[in-house]
Steps between C-alpha positions, in 0.01 A plus 500: 500500500141371485247780501299324774771497761279675755168378358453177690190281514531554875596865565868521590570640850853645526690416820449772762585333830779290637265202491441563129872526438555172686243327280661640185839369612363158601327461162807575287727293726278195482622199307449514125364853508692736274396849380269369227316260731487770771330754272257234369402408857444868588292549182279209595471562877543875549726494804810312606323371811222339297750367248705342773198317631417372150862399416492145647188412302657644183813291558292189568308555173835521323602161641725628780432309820578612857544861393589744771497881458792707629480499884426832667821470703710478186349819355532680836866404519558647150330822603715528811815430295404767246443755776829415662665581171319835497288405199133561435257246356304633198204295377356498152205738490617727778561872431879451545516231231650636173232545238704396199606172664141425599409493131712200402346151488721344763549795730653404833226480763733645763815710504748557781621860464799665675560872448309784334152368413408814311731388219243232414275776369757685290574460128726193469742376232684168530867457405654153467806349343810289527664407828843491327439839344769686307634833622311672215180323600537603860563862395192493284287353781611775735434770243154365421406467869616853580308642207180313580525596864543869416190474285299370797501126430578234765749241372402139566751213483591170664799576730727268298862580427587685181234709330252475790757627747603788277140605447402483867809692608445778250133531581539509883475879524177511300329170582558131427318176573680165539292188446660208682487128419541397862355623823476873569799494740712259298762678289607328177768527387670574828732747339197730468432508875601870530292592197203308636520690825514829315198408290302411814579847635466717188303275260285187533557128511228250411451122526202269466680216682496439877775664705803275525447344156836426335478573125486197271501475119120483481461826695673716238244470215226567754685809612540615141126518436473744797781720364321537165152505657579802715630699202372686200790362295810285521844605378755227429852638510714193437380140466606177334261325266408254776471694826262595779476849352325359194258323735419840648454640146262217420303565820483869404355409161244268658402779744463763230808695607739681263824312427817702431862402448844657476684376187847348523785378284398192295808313611435556873302210638362721774325708237343215311169502687461878465574492129248213462234701678558806285495294181165361604332830586631628834568870514865592455629703796787748474423692817232572757330734247411203281348315796294799609379565145394139458305489824338838429380369166354188668318687776386804293115507471363468147368815330122502479329624186348854546144368490568218744466499875832383648446159666613424850862382516522126435709267718843432353418138433180585320683745276793272415376144492247346265166384629525174687273329247757545222792258473834653603705624204777244582248220455378643167856529370597142588175379341610662175842333490620165368852359475528669159636855535266788413562877477424703816328765282262229365402389850440862604269549198323171567432590866415865434713631788747782526873437453568619854249259657637218287863576596421493869311174479774348284757591762305309764466194272869502421604535866277200578630296207165485315626630168813471286647793315664467154706738282306746287231579757350152498351312791363150556378266770782306668574168339 
């Protein structure tokens, strides 16, 4: 995320009272205010209360007439509904808010949490995959979740059927977090009602949506960014070439997380997405040992030269993302391409980047349809 997240023109004041929480909730629930607008308003005004007061003028300047902020009664009703469900409201900037998630650009301003809050401050690894998973895929998900849990990692997933269900179930004894697309007390799919209750007791459930929200298609991509944002890395167990799991993988890349995938048979459509990810630079996973080794390599501090004074640890985003003044690598790649195919090696040399960086960026571009691949390691701009 941006290095100036907590360096606002007006000093940011984290919410500390119920009145502050109410203002946070009213701001994010106001019309046309999403996470990006929310954080911009906080950067400019310092507190949610001041941002709320300024919001009508901001809307008017944007050409929106008769703008009304979220009424206090609506926000109070949401707080009461969350408490009836036994959930706790966690605001961005508060000590309970997970640090890794706070670092992403569009971090949810609020989270409803039900269960063991201490899991938000444990090492986390996301596992996602196909809903119509094969028996082999389910077995692999269980094995991975058990191994990661034994190593001290909390397994994060989306409470969907298939791979998500297998991962949550296997990780229940050691710790698992379910990120929900709907309200905190709304179970989807309903067949996972028993599992959801067990996670609320032994693990943790999270939602950024108001209690009572029924999940809709648009909620799932929003949920996916939280799954990857919480985690040090994302493991894709089974996924088709066009699936929500690849959206989560793309989010992970954008957030500077490690992307890993379990390979599958080339003729199994459920393995197509995983094989695509591996081809384009994702780490191949055979067991939990591969996941742990990959994450250890990412988080290991660099060795300082003997005559150097070791610098203070840099934030994850600072270490893994280029300076904001430089164009993103994806933009640089597409600028190099024309409809005439060119060798990938030639583009790597032209840009002066590593093969690993190039492969990750190329995977994002292919997922988004911004490049075309050709036989012989050639790529081009789409015609």
